[in-house]
C-alpha positions as CSV (number, residue, x, y, z in Angstrom):
1,M,-16.9,16.8,45.6
2,M,-16.7,18.6,42.3
3,L,-13.1,17.6,41.8
4,R,-14.1,13.9,42.4
5,L,-16.9,14.1,39.9
6,C,-14.5,15.6,37.3
7,R,-12.1,12.8,37.9
8,I,-14.9,10.2,37.5
9,A,-16.1,11.9,34.3
10,F,-12.5,11.9,33.0
11,V,-12.1,8.2,33.7
12,F,-15.4,7.4,31.8
13,L,-14.2,9.5,28.9
14,L,-10.9,7.6,28.7
15,A,-12.8,4.3,28.9
16,A,-15.1,5.5,26.1
17,L,-12.2,6.5,23.9
18,A,-10.4,3.2,24.5
19,G,-13.6,1.3,23.6
20,C,-13.8,3.2,20.4
21,S,-10.2,2.5,19.6
22,N,-10.6,-1.2,20.4
23,R,-13.7,-1.3,18.1
24,Y,-11.8,0.2,15.2
25,N,-8.9,-2.2,15.9
26,R,-11.1,-5.2,15.5
27,I,-12.8,-3.8,12.3
28,L,-9.5,-2.7,10.7
29,E,-7.6,-5.9,11.6
30,E,-10.3,-7.8,9.9
31,V,-9.9,-5.5,6.8
32,Y,-6.2,-6.3,6.9
33,D,-6.8,-10.1,6.9
34,K,-9.3,-9.8,4.0
35,D,-6.9,-7.7,2.0
36,Q,-4.0,-10.1,2.4
37,E,-6.1,-13.3,2.0
38,V,-7.3,-12.3,-1.5
39,R,-3.8,-11.4,-2.6
40,K,-2.1,-14.8,-2.4
41,W,-0.1,-14.1,-5.6
42,T,2.0,-17.3,-5.3
43,V,-1.0,-19.3,-6.6
44,L,-1.5,-17.3,-9.8
45,S,1.0,-19.3,-11.9
46,S,-1.0,-22.5,-11.4
47,L,-4.4,-21.0,-12.3
48,S,-6.3,-21.2,-15.6
49,Y,-7.6,-18.2,-17.4
50,D,-11.1,-18.6,-16.0
51,E,-9.7,-19.0,-12.5
52,I,-7.6,-15.9,-12.9
53,V,-10.8,-14.0,-13.9
54,T,-12.6,-15.3,-10.9
55,Y,-9.7,-14.5,-8.7
56,S,-9.5,-10.9,-10.0
57,T,-13.3,-10.4,-9.5
58,E,-13.1,-11.6,-5.9
59,M,-10.2,-9.3,-5.2
60,A,-12.1,-6.3,-6.7
61,L,-15.1,-7.1,-4.6
62,T,-13.0,-7.4,-1.5
63,D,-11.3,-4.1,-2.2
64,S,-14.6,-2.4,-2.7
65,L,-16.0,-3.6,0.6
66,N,-12.7,-2.7,2.4
67,Q,-12.7,0.8,0.9
68,A,-16.3,1.4,2.0
69,T,-15.3,0.5,5.6
70,V,-12.0,2.4,5.8
71,F,-13.0,5.5,3.9
72,G,-16.2,5.7,5.8
73,I,-14.1,5.9,9.0
74,L,-11.5,8.4,7.6
75,D,-14.0,10.7,6.1
76,K,-16.3,10.8,9.1
77,E,-13.8,10.8,12.0
78,G,-10.3,11.0,10.6
79,W,-7.5,8.5,11.3
80,P,-8.4,6.9,14.6
81,A,-5.9,7.2,17.4
82,R,-4.3,4.4,19.5
83,L,-4.7,1.7,16.8
84,S,-2.6,-1.4,16.6
85,D,0.2,-1.6,14.1
86,K,-1.9,-4.1,12.1
87,A,-5.0,-1.7,12.1
88,N,-2.9,1.2,10.9
89,Q,-1.3,-0.9,8.2
90,A,-4.8,-1.9,7.1
91,I,-5.7,1.7,6.4
92,W,-2.6,2.2,4.4
93,L,-3.1,-1.0,2.4
94,V,-6.7,-0.1,1.4
95,I,-5.5,3.4,0.3
96,D,-2.6,1.8,-1.7
97,H,-5.0,-0.6,-3.4
98,S,-7.5,2.0,-4.4
99,D,-7.6,4.1,-7.6
100,L,-5.3,7.1,-8.5
101,A,-7.8,9.7,-7.4
102,T,-8.2,8.1,-4.0
103,R,-4.5,7.7,-3.5
104,R,-4.0,11.4,-4.3
105,K,-6.8,12.3,-1.9
106,Y,-5.2,10.6,1.1
107,L,-1.5,11.0,0.1
108,D,-0.9,14.0,2.5
109,L,-2.7,12.1,5.3
110,V,-0.4,9.1,4.8
111,K,2.6,11.5,4.8
112,A,1.5,13.0,8.1
113,K,1.0,9.6,9.7
114,A,4.5,8.5,8.5
115,E,6.0,11.7,10.0
116,E,4.2,11.0,13.3
117,G,5.5,7.4,13.3
118,V,2.1,5.8,13.0
119,L,3.2,4.4,9.6
120,D,6.7,3.6,8.3
121,K,8.3,6.2,6.1
122,S,8.5,3.5,3.4
123,D,4.7,3.3,3.4
124,Y,4.5,6.9,2.3
125,A,7.4,6.5,-0.1
126,T,5.6,3.5,-1.8
127,L,2.3,5.4,-2.1
128,N,4.0,8.5,-3.4
129,D,6.0,6.5,-6.0
130,R,2.8,4.8,-7.1
131,V,1.0,8.1,-7.6
132,L,4.0,9.5,-9.5
133,M,4.1,6.4,-11.8
134,E,0.4,6.6,-12.6
135,E,0.8,10.3,-13.4
136,G,3.5,9.4,-15.9
137,K,6.3,10.9,-13.8
138,P,9.6,9.5,-12.5
139,Q,9.4,7.9,-9.1
140,I,11.7,8.9,-6.2
141,Y,12.4,5.8,-4.1
142,G,12.3,3.0,-6.7
143,T,9.5,1.0,-5.2
144,Q,7.4,0.6,-8.4
145,I,7.9,-2.0,-11.2
146,K,6.4,-2.0,-14.6
147,I,5.5,-5.2,-16.4
148,T,5.9,-4.7,-20.2
149,G,3.9,-7.4,-22.0
150,T,0.6,-9.3,-22.0
151,I,0.0,-12.7,-20.5
152,I,-1.1,-15.2,-23.2
153,F,-2.3,-18.4,-21.6
154,G,-1.0,-21.7,-23.2
155,E,2.0,-20.1,-24.9
156,E,5.5,-19.7,-23.8
157,Q,6.3,-16.1,-23.3
158,T,8.6,-13.5,-21.7
159,L,7.2,-10.6,-19.6
160,P,10.1,-8.2,-19.1
161,M,9.7,-6.3,-15.8
162,Y,11.5,-3.0,-15.4
163,L,12.0,-0.7,-12.5
164,W,9.9,2.4,-13.3
165,P,12.3,5.3,-14.1
166,V,13.6,7.2,-11.1
167,E,14.2,10.9,-10.7
168,E,17.7,10.7,-9.3
169,P,19.4,7.3,-10.2
170,A,22.7,8.2,-8.6
171,A,21.1,9.0,-5.3
172,L,18.6,6.1,-5.3
173,D,20.3,3.9,-2.7
174,S,20.9,6.9,-0.4
175,L,17.2,7.9,-0.6
176,R,16.1,4.3,0.0
177,S,18.4,4.0,3.0
178,S,16.9,7.2,4.5
179,I,13.5,5.6,4.8
180,G,14.7,2.1,5.8
181,L,14.5,0.4,2.4
182,P,17.3,-2.0,1.2
183,P,19.6,-1.2,-1.7
184,I,17.9,-1.3,-5.1
185,E,19.8,-4.3,-6.3
186,E,18.7,-6.3,-3.3
187,Y,15.1,-5.2,-3.8
188,L,15.1,-6.1,-7.5
189,E,16.4,-9.6,-6.8
190,S,13.4,-10.3,-4.5
191,S,10.7,-8.6,-6.5
192,G,10.2,-10.7,-9.6
193,L,7.1,-12.7,-10.5
194,F,6.9,-16.3,-11.8
195,G,10.7,-16.4,-11.5
196,L,11.2,-13.6,-13.9
197,P,13.9,-11.0,-13.0
198,V,13.3,-7.2,-12.7
199,V,15.6,-5.1,-14.8
200,W,16.8,-1.6,-13.9
201,D,18.0,0.3,-16.9
202,P,18.8,3.9,-15.7
203,S,19.0,5.1,-19.4
204,R,15.2,4.4,-19.8
205,T,12.9,7.3,-19.3
206,V,9.2,7.6,-18.7
207,A,8.7,8.2,-22.5
208,D,10.0,4.6,-23.1
209,F,7.0,3.2,-21.3
210,L,4.2,5.5,-22.7
């Protein structure tokens, strides 16, 4: 009789955990959709200055609400188990789209989840590179690009985009391959904005951008 009661209790516990996971899946998948909906970068080139301001304000508000949701979960209960890939990706996106202090705070957690296979290794690499760039240090995996210039509406202009300096240029493709990223030249060809190319000049150092 006792054994049967224990089995029943165990079944109810599993059901409760599954329900919790499903609840978080729904919440986090909605966060993912909101994050991506407000980042339709392809429309920016056709917007006026005022529309750009409105667009940026909306994105900042969306990010703030998403952060309140995601960080509320992480800080209270940790990274939920048994999430869908989309829900796990939502957590990473919200961390990646936060400020430097917050990225630093969760960097080790993202690394742990990448090592567990919950996130891709490239997710950690991207976040780590972003933190290094914002700290004024060379990046490792070549995921970060620096736009050097200011957009002036109504005037023809050039906005050079450079790959942020990397720590080991000679080993870059090997490092990228180790985490499932394509060769750097292939990445640069697909990463420009408004039809502008991304330049990688290995001779440039962090000091050239400061």
